[in-house]
Kinemage of the C-alpha trace (Angstrom):
@kinemage 1
@onewidth
@group {chain A} dominant
@subgroup {mainchain}
@vectorlist {calphas} color= white
{ca met a 1} P 79.903 74.450 119.373
{ca leu a 2} L 83.611 74.981 120.138
{ca ile a 3} L 84.196 71.226 120.342
{ca gly a 4} L 82.338 70.566 117.092
{ca leu a 5} L 83.972 73.301 115.016
{ca ile a 6} L 87.548 73.347 116.331
{ca ile a 7} L 88.580 70.668 118.793
{ca tyr a 8} L 87.059 67.655 117.007
{ca pro a 9} L 88.507 68.388 113.514
{ca ile a 10} L 91.959 69.073 114.986
{ca ser a 11} L 91.878 65.907 117.084
{ca phe a 12} L 90.567 63.846 114.164
{ca ser a 13} L 93.366 65.095 111.911
{ca leu a 14} L 96.037 64.439 114.534
{ca ile a 15} L 94.806 60.883 115.175
{ca asn a 16} L 94.643 60.140 111.446
{ca ser a 17} L 98.252 61.209 111.038
{ca phe a 18} L 99.193 58.073 112.987
{ca arg a 19} L 96.792 55.767 111.110
{ca gln a 20} L 97.163 53.810 107.911
{ca trp a 21} L 94.248 55.032 105.817
{ca asn a 22} L 93.924 55.223 102.057
{ca leu a 23} L 90.387 55.577 100.716
{ca gln a 24} L 91.359 53.763 97.522
{ca thr a 25} L 91.897 50.554 99.480
{ca ser a 26} L 89.737 50.940 102.585
{ca pro a 27} L 86.805 53.156 103.619
{ca val a 28} L 87.969 53.028 107.250
{ca pro a 29} L 91.370 53.323 108.968
{ca leu a 30} L 93.327 50.055 109.110
{ca gly a 31} L 95.172 50.744 112.341
{ca phe a 32} L 97.888 52.800 113.956
{ca val a 33} L 101.310 52.876 112.291
{ca gly a 34} L 103.196 55.233 114.596
{ca leu a 35} L 105.386 57.762 112.776
{ca leu a 36} L 105.322 55.884 109.466
{ca asn a 37} L 103.072 58.467 107.786
{ca tyr a 38} L 105.438 61.275 108.776
{ca arg a 39} L 108.331 59.381 107.220
{ca met a 40} L 106.273 58.680 104.106
{ca val a 41} L 105.696 62.415 103.639
{ca phe a 42} L 109.394 62.817 102.848
{ca glu a 43} L 109.903 59.477 101.092
{ca thr a 44} L 106.868 59.255 98.799
{ca thr a 45} L 105.974 62.910 98.113
{ca pro a 46} L 108.097 65.807 96.790
{ca phe a 47} L 107.667 67.595 100.112
{ca leu a 48} L 111.081 69.275 100.173
{ca asp a 49} L 110.636 70.592 96.622
{ca ala a 50} L 107.225 71.936 97.601
{ca leu a 51} L 108.664 73.540 100.742
{ca arg a 52} L 111.425 75.213 98.735
{ca asn a 53} L 108.969 76.578 96.153
{ca thr a 54} L 106.603 77.774 98.873
{ca leu a 55} L 109.367 79.634 100.707
{ca ile a 56} L 110.577 81.244 97.469
{ca leu a 57} L 107.060 82.387 96.574
{ca ser a 58} L 106.279 83.590 100.092
{ca ile a 59} L 109.496 85.510 100.725
{ca ala a 60} L 110.053 86.919 97.233
{ca gly a 61} L 106.368 87.667 96.683
{ca thr a 62} L 105.942 89.469 99.996
{ca phe a 63} L 109.153 91.471 99.481
{ca ile a 64} L 108.301 92.592 95.943
{ca glu a 65} L 104.653 93.338 96.710
{ca phe a 66} L 105.613 95.365 99.780
{ca trp a 67} L 108.100 97.616 98.014
{ca phe a 68} L 106.008 98.044 94.868
{ca gly a 69} L 103.046 98.824 97.102
{ca met a 70} L 105.148 101.285 99.077
{ca gly a 71} L 106.155 103.064 95.872
{ca ile a 72} L 102.537 103.354 94.751
{ca ala a 73} L 101.469 104.534 98.218
{ca leu a 74} L 104.122 107.270 98.190
{ca leu a 75} L 102.940 108.430 94.766
{ca leu a 76} L 99.343 108.542 95.978
{ca ala a 77} L 100.368 110.491 99.080
{ca ser a 78} L 102.160 113.067 96.926
{ca gln a 79} L 98.753 114.192 95.609
{ca leu a 80} L 99.804 114.180 91.965
{ca lys a 81} L 97.192 114.804 89.300
{ca gly a 82} L 95.048 111.744 88.679
{ca thr a 83} L 95.685 110.053 92.022
{ca asn a 84} L 91.960 109.954 92.785
{ca ala a 85} L 91.350 107.806 89.720
{ca val a 86} L 94.312 105.587 90.584
{ca arg a 87} L 92.955 105.021 94.100
{ca ala a 88} L 89.653 103.869 92.641
{ca leu a 89} L 91.360 101.483 90.205
{ca leu a 90} L 93.717 100.005 92.792
{ca ile a 91} L 91.010 98.052 94.554
{ca met a 92} L 89.943 96.192 91.395
{ca pro a 93} L 92.642 93.449 91.213
{ca thr a 94} L 92.092 92.451 94.839
{ca thr a 95} L 88.352 91.952 94.233
{ca ile a 96} L 89.008 89.339 91.536
{ca ala a 97} L 88.928 85.740 92.738
{ca pro a 98} L 92.379 84.097 92.487
{ca ile a 99} L 90.906 81.395 90.228
{ca val a 100} L 89.685 84.060 87.790
{ca ala a 101} L 93.006 85.907 87.945
{ca gly a 102} L 94.723 82.611 87.225
{ca phe a 103} L 92.693 82.049 84.062
{ca leu a 104} L 93.352 85.632 82.904
{ca phe a 105} L 97.094 85.128 83.223
{ca arg a 106} L 96.875 81.676 81.703
{ca tyr a 107} L 95.526 83.246 78.522
{ca met a 108} L 98.216 85.930 78.603
{ca tyr a 109} L 100.916 83.267 79.052
{ca tyr a 110} L 99.880 81.254 75.973
{ca glu a 111} L 102.953 80.496 73.899
{ca arg a 112} L 101.119 81.605 70.765
{ca gly a 113} L 99.335 84.914 70.999
{ca gly a 114} L 99.532 85.430 74.758
{ca leu a 115} L 99.973 89.110 75.600
{ca ile a 116} L 102.747 88.635 78.167
{ca thr a 117} L 104.535 86.112 75.953
{ca trp a 118} L 104.366 88.543 73.026
{ca leu a 119} L 105.649 91.470 75.101
{ca leu a 120} L 108.585 89.446 76.420
{ca thr a 121} L 109.421 88.328 72.902
{ca gln a 122} L 109.410 91.933 71.699
{ca ile a 123} L 111.971 92.992 74.303
{ca gly a 124} L 114.206 90.041 73.520
{ca phe a 125} L 113.418 87.760 76.461
{ca pro a 126} L 114.110 84.115 75.544
{ca val a 127} L 110.644 82.593 75.988
{ca pro a 128} L 110.945 78.772 76.189
{ca pro a 129} L 109.399 76.855 73.231
{ca gln a 130} L 107.000 75.088 75.617
{ca gly a 131} L 105.806 78.436 76.973
{ca leu a 132} L 106.328 80.254 80.253
{ca leu a 133} L 104.141 77.839 82.198
{ca gly a 134} L 105.622 74.743 80.601
{ca ser a 135} L 109.245 75.436 81.482
{ca ser a 136} L 110.766 74.553 84.840
{ca thr a 137} L 112.842 77.756 84.725
{ca thr a 138} L 109.907 80.158 84.336
{ca ala a 139} L 106.835 78.393 85.795
{ca leu a 140} L 107.330 79.530 89.395
{ca ala a 141} L 108.167 83.099 88.346
{ca ser a 142} L 105.033 83.181 86.181
{ca ile a 143} L 102.886 82.254 89.179
{ca ala a 144} L 104.629 84.912 91.258
{ca leu a 145} L 103.970 87.569 88.598
{ca ala a 146} L 100.238 86.840 88.629
{ca asp a 147} L 100.164 87.072 92.422
{ca ile a 148} L 102.191 90.305 92.434
{ca trp a 149} L 99.756 91.884 89.981
{ca gln a 150} L 96.778 90.936 92.135
{ca trp a 151} L 98.093 91.758 95.608
{ca thr a 152} L 100.472 94.712 95.206
{ca pro a 153} L 97.423 97.037 95.331
{ca phe a 154} L 96.551 95.520 98.725
{ca phe a 155} L 99.883 96.706 100.108
{ca ala a 156} L 99.483 100.069 98.377
{ca ile a 157} L 96.071 100.724 99.927
{ca val a 158} L 97.093 99.695 103.454
{ca leu a 159} L 100.406 101.575 103.356
{ca tyr a 160} L 98.725 104.639 101.864
{ca ala a 161} L 96.347 104.677 104.825
{ca gly a 162} L 99.390 104.465 107.094
{ca leu a 163} L 101.037 107.405 105.327
{ca leu a 164} L 97.924 109.526 105.805
{ca ser a 165} L 98.100 108.889 109.558
{ca ile a 166} L 101.519 110.560 109.912
{ca pro a 167} L 100.982 113.970 111.604
{ca glu a 168} L 101.867 116.937 109.411
{ca asp a 169} L 103.751 118.695 112.223
{ca ile a 170} L 106.226 115.789 112.362
{ca lys a 171} L 106.879 116.117 108.641
{ca glu a 172} L 107.279 119.880 108.888
{ca ala a 173} L 109.697 119.562 111.803
{ca ala a 174} L 111.741 117.036 109.838
{ca ile a 175} L 111.882 119.363 106.837
{ca val a 176} L 113.093 122.199 109.067
{ca asp a 177} L 115.836 119.867 110.331
{ca gly a 178} L 116.896 119.228 106.743
{ca ala a 179} L 115.301 115.824 106.177
{ca thr a 180} L 114.215 115.478 102.551
{ca gly a 181} L 113.906 112.676 100.031
{ca leu a 182} L 115.473 109.430 101.206
{ca arg a 183} L 116.305 110.866 104.629
{ca met a 184} L 112.670 111.785 105.185
{ca phe a 185} L 111.622 108.287 104.125
{ca ala a 186} L 114.204 106.497 106.294
{ca trp a 187} L 113.908 108.668 109.421
{ca ile a 188} L 110.232 109.667 109.452
{ca thr a 189} L 108.026 107.824 106.971
{ca leu a 190} L 109.152 104.225 107.444
{ca pro a 191} L 109.392 104.326 111.269
{ca ser a 192} L 105.973 105.992 111.473
{ca ile a 193} L 104.231 103.213 109.550
{ca ser a 194} L 106.431 100.366 110.793
{ca arg a 195} L 103.701 98.740 112.888
{ca thr a 196} L 101.261 98.751 109.995
{ca ala a 197} L 103.948 97.381 107.682
{ca ile a 198} L 104.974 94.598 110.070
{ca ile a 199} L 101.401 93.374 110.516
{ca val a 200} L 100.498 93.491 106.819
{ca val a 201} L 103.731 91.713 105.834
{ca met a 202} L 102.998 88.914 108.303
{ca ile a 203} L 99.421 88.506 107.044
{ca arg a 204} L 100.480 88.456 103.406
{ca phe a 205} L 103.318 85.998 104.066
{ca met a 206} L 100.866 83.588 105.672
{ca gln a 207} L 98.500 83.931 102.710
{ca leu a 208} L 101.292 83.239 100.235
{ca phe a 209} L 102.465 80.263 102.272
{ca asn a 210} L 99.025 78.732 101.656
{ca met a 211} L 98.949 79.508 97.917
{ca phe a 212} L 96.890 76.984 95.988
{ca asp a 213} L 94.483 78.627 93.525
{ca leu a 214} L 97.022 80.081 91.102
{ca val a 215} L 99.131 76.925 91.160
{ca leu a 216} L 96.095 74.765 90.362
{ca val a 217} L 94.955 76.923 87.443
{ca leu a 218} L 98.319 77.863 85.923
{ca thr a 219} L 100.651 74.872 86.268
{ca arg a 220} L 99.171 72.152 88.513
{ca gly a 221} L 102.528 72.093 90.242
{ca gly a 222} L 104.452 71.328 87.065
{ca pro a 223} L 106.364 70.800 85.011
{ca gly a 224} L 107.458 67.977 87.288
{ca thr a 225} L 107.624 69.566 90.723
{ca ala a 226} L 109.026 72.917 89.523
{ca ser a 227} L 106.073 74.935 90.832
{ca arg a 228} L 104.514 72.579 93.368
{ca thr a 229} L 103.677 74.269 96.668
{ca leu a 230} L 102.879 72.761 100.048
{ca ser a 231} L 99.150 73.357 99.645
{ca tyr a 232} L 99.112 71.746 96.207
{ca asn a 233} L 101.191 68.852 97.508
{ca leu a 234} L 98.636 68.368 100.285
{ca tyr a 235} L 95.766 68.512 97.779
{ca gln a 236} L 97.479 65.951 95.547
{ca glu a 237} L 98.055 63.507 98.380
{ca gly a 238} L 94.697 63.912 100.123
{ca leu a 239} L 92.146 64.607 97.375
{ca val a 240} L 93.774 62.964 94.358
{ca asn a 241} L 95.612 59.981 95.856
{ca tyr a 242} L 93.119 59.705 98.768
{ca asn a 243} L 95.963 58.939 101.162
{ca ile a 244} L 94.332 60.370 104.267
{ca gly a 245} L 96.988 59.230 106.733
{ca val a 246} L 99.926 60.764 104.864
{ca ala a 247} L 97.924 63.927 104.098
{ca ala a 248} L 97.106 64.357 107.802
{ca ala a 249} L 100.769 63.897 108.730
{ca met a 250} L 101.759 66.440 106.088
{ca thr a 251} L 99.250 68.893 107.526
{ca trp a 252} L 100.853 68.725 110.954
{ca ile a 253} L 104.352 69.091 109.538
{ca ile a 254} L 103.192 72.248 107.748
{ca val a 255} L 101.591 73.536 110.970
{ca ile a 256} L 104.896 73.065 112.805
{ca ile a 257} L 106.861 74.849 110.055
{ca val a 258} L 104.451 77.806 109.944
{ca thr a 259} L 104.450 78.094 113.750
{ca ile a 260} L 108.253 78.200 113.834
{ca leu a 261} L 108.488 80.788 111.031
{ca ile a 262} L 105.830 83.076 112.504
{ca asn a 263} L 107.388 82.890 115.975
{ca ile a 264} L 110.810 83.813 114.581
{ca tyr a 265} L 109.283 86.720 112.656
{ca ala a 266} L 107.283 87.891 115.673
{ca arg a 267} L 110.311 87.789 117.988
{ca val a 268} L 112.339 89.901 115.561
{ca ala a 269} L 109.652 92.267 114.270
{ca phe a 270} L 107.736 92.866 117.519
{ca arg a 271} L 110.815 93.395 119.670
{ca gly a 272} L 110.396 96.498 121.797
{ca trp a 273} L 106.666 96.829 121.191
{ca glu a 274} L 104.435 97.953 124.043
{ca trp a 275} L 101.023 96.290 123.990
């Protein structure tokens, strides 16, 4: 079972990354070509553009979603009137499939009559004539906005649960010592939920690094390569161009990049942890 589900697919992908194999010209591999496929990833595909866009989406998206989610979580924890209804509504965006969310935002981004386009026009934002999704300056940000809308509640719910776990006696002792407002947040709140925050940030970063659904529905990586991500680049090479060898090589390059990034994050974020 282990061999069939894990070891064989990994080995098959690794071997294919060294083979010349394009399904448009041959149903079977034509032979080993060494590192040629790895070189072709950079020479024949916009891999570096896709990597740049993926990093921008992953870092900016995670950062914005975390702090927006933190703000919502703090409001929920303050027990203001109506927070019970807000808690019930928060879960709704995360239950929507990314494909469906993509179509919703696609309608709202229409250059004629789209809700978001209309709102931006009303506040004086210079919406490009070709629309938000058709401009290289706004396409990536438009994808990020859709993702932020859908996944900020995820951060809010998880961080709110973390806030509820902070013992009341710690808060009361901090208040007695004069910690209020930002001091309370910096000295008590944030350190108390740091482990929860570190884990959820890492999970969300990895999800964003693999973003595909919204890109496919909203822009298909365009215009040009302005919003192409690594996952969409892989889809284009493997399932559109049927270039199995180059797609396999690209997969392993992405695996190496993700492994390096996660190890750097883990070394910094988990420093001093006791397991």
